[in-house]
BAPAZA-159231 format. One record per residue: y, z, x of N, C-alpha, C in turn. Coordinates in steps of 0.001 Angstrom, whole numbers. Example, Ala and Ser with C-alpha at 12.3 -4.5 7.8 and 13.67 -1.06 7.14 Angstrom:
BEGIN
-5690/7800/13190/-4500/7800/12300/-3300/7800/13200 .
-2250/7080/12850/-1060/7140/13670/30/7870/12900 .
This chain:
BEGIN
124274/142645/99261/125012/143103/100194/125852/143634/98560 .
126262/143107/97559/126804/144372/96881/125871/145256/96043 .
124730/144702/95989/123329/145589/95221/123478/146883/95883 .
123416/146467/97215/122811/148395/98148/124201/148594/98207 .
124992/148072/98562/126769/148640/98642/127123/149326/97335 .
126330/148720/96008/126990/149714/94450/125754/151227/94805 .
124458/150694/95439/123259/151845/95103/124486/153080/95838 .
124784/153065/97204/124933/153578/98346/126118/154146/97916 .
126964/153850/96419/127736/154990/95630/127671/155495/94440 .
127591/156554/93864/127811/156890/92753/128334/155277/91971 .
129833/155220/92021/130405/155048/91221/130224/153402/91004 .
129272/152758/90586/129407/151099/90290/130155/150434/90074 .
131629/150650/88898/131876/150444/88262/133623/149863/89258 .
133372/150884/89982/134593/150932/91276/134024/149945/92505 .
132946/149472/92250/131991/148943/93538/132312/147134/93219 .
132114/147246/91654/131712/146093/90935/133614/145682/90730 .
134673/146030/91099/136157/146216/91154/136631/145606/92341 .
135950/146352/93053/136377/146237/94806/135782/145104/95136 .
134661/144028/94906/134308/142985/95484/134494/141829/94317 .
134721/142255/93304/135427/141401/92035/134280/140700/91150 .
132861/141657/91140/131940/141291/90667/131722/141263/89038 .
131602/140906/87872/131326/141624/86541/130208/142580/86683 .
130322/143545/86014/129141/144598/85693/128177/144110/84918 .
128347/143319/84152/127219/142242/83765/126455/141687/84556 .
126846/141373/85551/126175/140514/86698/125419/141230/87616 .
126324/142410/87615/125794/143872/88795/124188/143527/88000 .
124528/143901/86614/123409/144934/86129/121711/143926/85647 .
122641/142634/85949/121792/141499/86117/120760/141164/87192 .
121570/141750/88090/121082/141482/89839/120145/142740/89724 .
120523/144047/88994/119651/145067/89813/118350/144781/88887 .
118217/144256/87676/117387/144319/86971/116695/143527/87152 .
116591/142044/88052/115829/141384/89047/115179/141973/89917 .
116127/142645/91194/115681/143326/92249/114312/144570/91801 .
115122/145213/90553/113709/145901/90477/112495/145144/90041 .
112481/144042/89410/110538/143480/89306/110643/142503/90615 .
111348/141919/91500/111052/141166/92349/111430/141250/93775 .
111703/142667/93766/112548/142360/94737/113543/142039/95636 .
114029/141462/96922/114809/140408/97204/114821/139419/96970 .
113659/138893/96698/113001/137272/96219/113590/137239/94653 .
113875/138462/94049/114269/137989/93073/116002/138020/92712 .
116674/137736/93775/117961/137891/94109/117894/136252/94748 .
117214/135626/94718/117453/134339/95171/117481/133263/93791 .
118519/132042/94158/118704/131343/92698/117357/130402/92308 .
116971/130564/91903/115206/129111/91250/116014/127898/90460 .
115141/127579/90124/115129/126049/89871/115580/126285/88676 .
116497/125174/88451/116847/124875/86960/115339/124405/85879 .
115962/124319/84516/114904/123574/83574/113700/122857/84613 .
112359/122495/83771/111627/121603/84205/111813/120011/83918 .
111413/119387/84816/111658/117995/83937/111484/117570/82694 .
110376/118145/82240/109438/117306/80551/110240/118875/80126 .
110479/118138/78909/111515/119083/78068/110326/119204/76764 .
110061/120046/76009/108946/120229/75166/108838/119729/73939 .
110057/118893/73991/110446/117580/72695/110069/116504/73166 .
109462/116383/74145/109200/114554/74576/108016/114349/74977 .
108249/112744/74440/107140/112290/73791/105912/111801/74751 .
104649/111359/74371/103743/111359/75207/103898/109937/75651 .
102801/109877/77055/102874/108278/77614/102419/107641/76969 .
101320/107622/75679/100603/107214/74726/101479/106473/73529 .
102332/107367/73241/103648/107274/72079/104606/105771/72741 .
104679/106206/74027/106124/105376/74932/104864/103677/75094 .
103955/103803/75443/103403/102432/75570/103021/101884/74320 .
102612/102467/72895/102785/102216/71814/103733/101377/71500 .
104951/101869/71439/106671/101418/70823/106920/100317/72203 .
107228/100293/73077/107157/99239/74396/106114/97840/73759 .
104496/98083/73443/103735/97077/73108/104220/96544/71070 .
104493/97499/70689/105153/96972/69496/106090/95804/69336 .
107187/96654/70445/108341/96004/70948/108214/94596/71084 .
107978/94151/72050/107268/93229/72956/106230/92020/72197 .
105055/92440/71998/104331/91291/71015/105052/91561/69154 .
105341/92378/68484/105436/92135/67345/106883/91465/67517 .
107905/92165/67836/109159/92395/67611/109701/93164/66896 .
109242/94390/66506/109482/95718/65486/110975/96039/65752 .
110997/96608/64767/112669/97395/64867/112250/99018/64753 .
113188/100048/65143/112683/100791/65407/111898/101882/64420 .
112923/101369/62924/112181/102046/61867/110645/101843/61219 .
110310/100625/61764/109579/99835/61624/107959/100499/62463 .
108257/100280/63724/107517/101217/65046/107297/102495/64423 .
108241/103067/64110/108078/105076/63469/107192/104630/62479 .
106909/103995/61500/106061/103794/60402/104716/103481/61253 .
104531/102614/61718/103239/102206/62260/102583/103333/63672 .
103358/103915/64274/102937/104879/64893/102453/105773/63596 .
103214/106897/62687/102652/107271/62090/101272/107015/61139 .
101281/105987/60691/100312/105470/59732/99051/105040/60595 .
98919/104247/61825/98033/103873/62146/97485/104911/63529 .
98532/105166/63994/97978/106084/65155/98121/107687/65171 .
98912/107983/63917/99199/109811/64069/99540/109889/64775 .
100613/109244/65165/101894/109971/66202/103241/110016/65368 .
104083/111308/65307/104924/111042/64081/106169/111260/65256 .
107129/109861/65316/108356/110274/65999/109363/109749/64894 .
110944/110465/65335/112011/110011/64231/111987/108102/64791 .
112830/107541/64236/113779/106391/64034/114292/106530/65150 .
115218/107697/65728/116392/107532/66401/115576/107743/67699 .
114191/108602/67690/113483/108662/69284/113337/107668/69376 .
112701/106730/68814/111917/105364/69254/113306/104476/69583 .
114552/104778/68957/115303/103625/69439/115930/104325/71072 .
115922/105730/71096/116232/106181/72370/115340/105349/73653 .
114212/105202/73099/113335/105270/74204/112930/103305/74869 .
113553/102622/73766/113570/101480/74310/114942/100873/74934 .
115781/102032/74641/117113/101801/75441/116986/102172/76481 .
116031/103361/77069/115748/103957/78092/114675/103229/78933 .
114293/102648/78351/113028/101521/79042/113704/100048/79325 .
115270/99917/79080/116053/98496/79196/115430/97503/78328 .
115235/98048/76683/114585/96396/75801/115574/96326/75473 .
116097/95545/75221/117260/94268/74415/117125/94645/73090 .
118016/94899/72325/118072/94595/71277/117564/93781/70075 .
117027/93663/69030/116618/92297/68431/117691/91432/68077 .
117731/90201/67605/119231/89283/67427/119220/89679/66430 .
120970/90108/65365/120977/89784/64021/121081/88911/63466 .
121155/87384/63964/121656/86327/63261/120702/85852/64042 .
120088/84612/62914/119582/83308/63864/120493/82045/64301 .
120357/81673/65082/121473/80152/65390/120893/79482/64301 .
122110/78253/64405/121770/76879/63432/120162/76010/64051 .
119357/75953/63686/118217/75689/63178/118400/73554/63560 .
117829/72890/64333/118197/71564/64140/116802/70919/63174 .
117504/69911/62886/116252/69292/62020/114949/68646/62159 .
114113/69010/61281/112923/68800/61875/112395/67385/61227 .
111854/66300/61655/111031/65105/61017/110072/65548/60753 .
109243/66196/61046/107897/66397/60645/107652/67840/59487 .
107272/67541/58710/107081/68943/57846/106102/69952/58489 .
106586/71501/58388/105935/72290/58664/104444/72699/57651 .
103451/72856/58460/102398/72910/57846/101240/73429/58146 .
100417/74705/57580/99048/75190/58084/98168/74590/57679 .
97092/74587/58383/95443/73947/57961/94449/74325/57060 .
94782/75923/56958/93896/77147/56568/94725/77228/54962 .
93966/77403/54364/94213/77832/52473/94254/78799/52930 .
95766/79754/52611/96245/81170/51988/96208/81858/53048 .
96271/81109/54565/96844/81509/56137/98008/82539/55752 .
98997/81535/55262/100045/82012/55540/101453/81577/54170 .
101614/82743/53483/102385/82417/51926/103899/83024/52641 .
104631/82210/52182/106151/82159/52383/106405/83078/50645 .
107002/83804/51093/107788/84731/50017/109289/85182/50222 .
110269/84673/49191/111552/84799/48728/111916/85491/47720 .
113670/85283/47546/114063/85674/46509/114837/84941/46275 .
115781/84188/45226/116702/83561/45209/117324/84127/43394 .
118937/84428/44247/119130/84860/42470/120427/83427/41996 .
119788/84029/40438/120106/83310/39480/121346/83575/38565 .
122425/82762/38656/123543/83434/37915/123495/82237/36213 .
123442/82856/35406/122999/82614/34166/124086/82932/33124 .
123860/82242/32175/124960/82962/30826/124153/83234/29207 .
124313/84283/28892/124184/84846/27444/124463/83593/26361 .
123800/83713/25243/124065/83166/24281/126118/83435/23974 .
126338/84391/24175/127552/85015/23885/128531/84142/24928 .
127668/83317/26076/128916/83183/27225/128817/83992/28241 .
128458/85549/28656/128495/86337/29324/128232/86106/30818 .
127981/86125/31604/127166/86098/33075/126323/87093/33162 .
125368/86844/33333/124158/87621/33923/123557/87257/35104 .
122862/88231/35999/122055/87695/36858/120404/87884/36672 .
119785/87150/37335/118254/87204/37228/118108/86526/39044 .
116332/87082/39032/116235/86816/40432/114631/86565/40339 .
114556/85232/41087/113736/84551/40910/113091/84646/42176 .
111887/85307/42380/110558/85763/43087/109916/84697/43442 .
109635/84036/44362/109069/82696/44778/108182/83113/46232 .
106850/81995/45984/105444/82311/47159/105113/80852/47010 .
105160/80409/48380/104699/79043/48855/103243/79442/49418 .
102282/78411/49389/101617/78314/50502/101559/76901/51468 .
101900/77818/52675/102174/76419/53672/101212/75531/54158 .
99871/75784/53671/98723/74403/53929/98824/73425/52143 .
98961/73995/51161/98504/73475/50009/99909/73055/49598 .
100964/73776/49603/102433/73990/49048/102108/74144/47502 .
101091/74857/47096/101361/75992/46135/102259/76940/45567 .
102547/76726/44459/103668/77789/44349/103536/78781/42781 .
103982/80036/43094/104192/80655/42174/105289/81755/41843 .
106202/81429/41078/106927/82321/40440/107424/82812/39463 .
108240/83634/39412/108478/84892/38433/109729/85358/38199 .
110547/85564/37298/111592/86039/36976/112089/87713/36682 .
112529/88626/37516/112776/89803/37040/114744/90164/36867 .
114191/91266/36182/115785/91849/35337/116015/92555/36882 .
115473/93331/37676/116106/94164/38992/115445/93227/40135 .
115954/93871/40926/115810/93266/42475/115726/94486/43473 .
114450/94326/43203/114100/95837/44517/112404/95941/44599 .
112042/97227/45330/110852/96572/45815/109699/97154/44675 .
110435/97470/43648/108974/97792/42460/108732/96317/42036 .
109877/95151/41845/109377/93835/41449/109104/93071/42739 .
108984/93547/44050/108306/92879/44741/107431/93159/44607 .
106288/94102/44639/104900/94674/44727/104867/94260/43523 .
105387/94166/42151/104189/93719/40929/104645/91990/41170 .
105570/91041/41620/105210/89679/42338/104058/89270/42895 .
103878/90454/43955/102623/90096/44879/101269/90652/44564 .
101584/91031/43287/99480/91116/42774/99766/90184/41750 .
100915/89345/41202/100301/88790/40560/100003/87721/41173 .
101109/86846/42353/100415/86164/43491/98967/85816/43416 .
98516/86824/44142/97047/87465/44559/96653/86744/42885 .
96700/87239/41906/96036/86453/41050/95823/85617/40601 .
96971/84512/40888/97283/83139/40692/96764/82268/41793 .
97102/82740/42525/96607/81581/43870/94720/81731/44118 .
94580/80321/43515/93032/79837/43871/92482/80221/45363 .
92457/81281/45970/92225/81077/47483/93304/82798/47817 .
92181/83094/48723/92142/84568/49445/93723/83925/50470 .
94809/84975/50120/95671/84785/51150/95248/86096/52684 .
95630/85521/53466/95701/86101/54991/96532/86812/54974 .
97964/86288/54807/99491/86743/55539/100305/86504/54758 .
101427/87739/54174/102976/87114/53401/103495/87089/54673 .
104796/86093/54443/106068/86584/55293/106983/86992/54791 .
108020/87390/54998/109129/87672/54243/110374/87683/55222 .
111216/87888/54502/112956/88078/55598/113372/89478/55402 .
114084/90364/55429/114209/91695/55826/114754/92037/54843 .
114924/91881/53983/115598/92327/52630/114880/93691/52280 .
115725/94364/51317/115625/95873/51045/114230/95607/50232 .
114241/94716/49517/113316/94494/48527/111559/94169/48963 .
111641/94081/50383/110236/93682/51507/110157/95300/52157 .
110737/96541/52255/110548/97335/53051/109305/98139/52736 .
109506/99578/53111/108056/100393/52990/106962/99974/52184 .
107888/100523/50769/106815/100644/49788/106191/99414/49576 .
106900/98137/49730/106403/96797/49650/105168/96199/50695 .
105389/96921/51963/105043/96736/53294/103662/97378/52781 .
103883/98542/52107/102362/99201/52750/101184/98693/51858 .
101697/98382/50584/101004/98344/49397/100403/96647/49574 .
101174/95797/50313/100457/94698/50936/99124/94431/51614 .
99618/95350/52337/98899/96032/53912/97624/96666/52910 .
97619/97598/52171/96245/98086/51491/95621/96987/50438 .
95705/96209/50194/95351/94888/49818/94291/93925/50630 .
94568/94560/52119/93528/93333/53094/94717/92597/53263 .
95876/92554/53122/96759/90958/53151/97677/91449/54778 .
98190/90863/55541/99249/91336/56728/100828/90773/56296 .
101540/91877/56066/102491/91071/55758/103362/91655/57587 .
104383/90155/57795/104895/90024/59094/106335/89704/58207 .
107215/90061/59202/108722/89809/58624/109246/88257/59764 .
109916/88018/58899/110560/86032/59862/111551/86968/60749 .
111220/86192/61825/111898/86390/63351/112417/85565/64285 .
114092/85868/63976/115192/84756/64536/114595/84023/65689 .
114269/82893/66054/114423/82137/66957/115735/82569/67612 .
115107/82322/69347/116451/83141/70241/116700/81096/70519 .
């Protein structure tokens, strides 16, 4: 009615003042009326349900699979999706997807374990290698304290052990130690298990995987 009333008289400014309608709104209505008639004045639906940046259902299924079957965190899931499935999503997107689907966060600390009377062991050589780092507090000949880092790998079947000491505690040292273990152990290595220390993150993980060795992280028991 406002539009027809404005067209009925020459002064649209006076019409807008009388009806309490901004001129910008009037011209927006006029343009919509000229393009689509009375249908252009009807309120349209808001934005669609699907956003342009919404990830695909395949990516959601992969994210849930990695969390439920392999207990991976958001960052590791994002790496796996990009490297093995060609799906590029950010760590924050993975985290928000897990929250929306009701997935519980991974436990940050492992409870105290009960003592075992039977020693843990594997039956196949090289099937499971435990790798860890120990900090050594040493002193020089002058009595000054220095830190060194002892990298250790143990086969769960034979208890064969490999050791090497490094000055630096980083992924470069961890990668060098992994190559050292591959050469020293007299059997093929199937799986390497480590904790979630910074030295065993992405560069180390992909280096070990590229050698045909599976790399897994310790998962705290509930």
